[in-house]
C-alpha positions, 0 to 999 in steps of 0.5 A: 465299390473299389476297381482293380484293373490287373494284368499285363501288356504285351510290348513290342520287340525292344520297346518295354524300357521306352513304355515304361519311361513314357508311362511315368508321368501317369503313374506319378499323376495317378498316385497323386489322384485322391481316389487312387490307392495304388498304381504301378507299371512294372517290367516283368522280370523274365519276359523282356516284351512284358509290362505288369499293370496294377491299379486300385481305385476307389471308384469306377467314376474316379477311374473313369475321370482319370482315363479321360483327363491324364496324359496321352503321350502316345505310349500305346503305339508300343503295345502289341496287346493287352491282357488286362482285366478290371475287377469290382470288389466289395468290402473286405479286410485290410491289413498292413504288416 
């Protein structure tokens, strides 16, 4: 069962770029993980205090292991609010163009 993590974070005023830079190590580590199919932390083009999050993992166990072992850089102190949800998805048709 695949896990999708998607949503956005409200970042403290003026701290968005700092948060994104602090996230680079986590993004890099996640993308190297064999069970991570996608991982992205990106600046919202309209809201200067918003960061969009998208992750796709092959399993709940893989996501849990990454969260337990991934980098801890103190970036959570830059977050005002979480607006992120996790979705379990079963078999689906995958087509790349």
